C-alpha positions as CSV (number, residue, x, y, z in Angstrom):
1,M,116.2,184.1,143.1
2,N,116.8,180.6,144.4
3,T,117.5,179.3,140.9
4,V,120.1,182.0,140.4
5,L,121.7,181.2,143.8
6,V,121.8,177.5,143.0
7,Q,123.4,178.2,139.6
8,E,126.0,180.5,141.2
9,V,126.9,177.9,143.8
10,I,127.3,175.2,141.2
11,R,129.6,177.4,139.1
12,Y,131.7,178.5,142.0
13,S,131.9,174.9,143.3
14,K,133.3,173.7,140.0
15,L,135.8,176.5,139.9
16,L,136.9,175.8,143.5
17,E,137.2,172.1,142.9
18,G,139.4,172.8,139.8
19,V,141.6,175.3,141.7
20,A,142.0,172.9,144.7
21,Q,142.9,169.9,142.6
22,T,145.4,171.9,140.5
23,L,147.1,173.2,143.7
24,K,147.2,169.7,145.3
25,D,148.8,168.3,142.1
26,L,151.3,171.2,141.9
27,L,152.3,170.7,145.5
28,K,152.9,167.0,144.9
29,A,155.0,167.9,141.8
30,L,157.0,170.4,143.7
31,K,157.7,167.8,146.4
32,G,158.8,165.3,143.7
33,L,156.0,162.9,144.4
34,V,154.6,163.1,140.9
35,V,156.0,164.2,137.5
36,M,155.7,167.9,136.7
37,S,153.4,167.9,133.7
38,S,153.5,170.7,131.2
39,Q,150.1,171.9,132.4
40,L,151.4,172.1,136.0
41,E,154.5,173.9,134.8
42,L,152.3,176.5,133.2
43,V,150.3,176.8,136.4
44,A,153.5,177.3,138.4
45,S,154.8,179.8,135.9
46,S,151.5,181.8,135.9
47,L,151.4,182.0,139.7
48,Y,155.1,183.0,139.8
49,N,154.3,185.8,137.3
50,S,151.1,186.8,139.2
51,T,148.8,185.9,136.4
52,L,145.8,183.6,136.4
53,P,146.6,180.1,135.2
54,E,144.8,179.3,132.0
55,V,143.4,176.1,133.4
56,W,141.6,178.2,136.1
57,N,140.7,181.0,133.7
58,A,138.8,178.5,131.5
59,K,136.5,177.7,134.5
60,A,136.4,181.2,136.0
61,Y,134.4,184.4,135.6
62,P,136.0,187.1,133.4
63,S,138.7,189.0,135.1
64,L,141.9,190.9,134.2
65,K,143.2,191.0,137.7
66,P,146.5,189.5,138.8
67,S,146.2,186.2,140.6
68,A,146.5,187.6,144.1
69,S,143.7,190.1,143.6
70,W,141.7,187.5,141.7
71,A,142.0,185.1,144.7
72,S,141.0,187.9,147.2
73,D,137.9,188.6,145.0
74,L,137.1,184.9,144.9
75,L,137.1,184.7,148.7
76,R,134.8,187.8,148.9
77,Q,132.5,186.3,146.3
78,I,132.3,183.0,148.3
79,E,131.5,185.0,151.5
80,F,128.8,186.9,149.5
81,L,127.2,183.6,148.5
82,K,127.5,182.2,152.1
83,D,125.7,185.3,153.4
84,W,123.0,184.9,150.8
85,I,122.5,181.3,151.8
86,N,122.5,181.9,155.5
87,H,120.6,185.2,155.7
88,G,118.4,185.2,152.6
89,I,118.2,187.5,149.6
90,P,120.5,190.5,150.2
91,S,119.0,194.0,149.9
92,V,122.0,195.0,147.9
93,F,123.9,192.9,145.3
94,W,127.5,193.0,144.4
95,I,127.1,192.6,140.6
96,S,130.7,191.9,139.9
97,G,130.6,189.3,142.6
98,V,128.1,187.3,140.5
99,F,129.6,184.6,138.3
100,F,127.1,185.0,135.5
101,P,125.4,188.5,135.7
102,Q,123.1,187.8,132.8
103,A,121.3,185.0,134.6
104,F,121.1,187.2,137.7
105,F,119.4,190.0,135.8
106,T,117.1,187.6,134.0
107,G,116.1,186.0,137.3
108,T,115.4,189.5,138.8
109,L,113.1,190.3,135.8
110,Q,111.4,186.9,136.2
111,N,110.7,187.6,139.9
112,V,109.2,191.0,139.2
113,A,107.1,189.6,136.4
114,R,105.8,186.8,138.6
115,K,105.1,189.1,141.5
116,S,103.3,191.7,139.3
117,V,101.6,188.9,137.1
118,I,102.9,190.5,133.9
119,S,104.8,189.1,130.9
120,I,108.6,189.3,131.3
121,D,108.7,190.7,127.8
122,T,107.0,193.9,129.0
123,I,109.6,194.9,131.6
124,S,113.2,195.9,131.5
125,F,115.9,197.8,133.4
126,S,116.5,201.5,133.1
127,F,119.4,203.4,134.4
128,K,120.2,207.0,135.2
129,V,123.8,208.3,135.4
130,R,124.2,210.7,138.3
131,D,126.9,213.3,138.9
132,E,127.1,212.8,142.7
133,G,128.7,209.8,144.3
134,V,126.8,207.1,146.2
135,C,127.8,208.5,149.6
136,G,127.1,212.1,148.9
């Protein structure tokens, strides 16, 4: 799972760098220190309309949430990764908190295959839909 964690950290780092740089540039433009480019104008308009700016969306995980909810989820996802780094592999994973779930599932299968000394092609996930809730 270390490979999956490293890949997740790289993806989130690129996203956070892009968001931070865009916000710094937008703040400078709003203060009149730099020219407001059309891209920065689109970012400002998106944030005003509570939608995710396209420049962020291009680097982000899929989401249909408004920008405020998206930002809250992003902070929770970063905390999830910090906990994973600081405390080891969690016993429960927040799947929608993973940037690239396909890599996570493949990594999980690889770990099971290595531990059981079997071919990864011979294992898969199975699911059961249950009527009762998780808590009850």
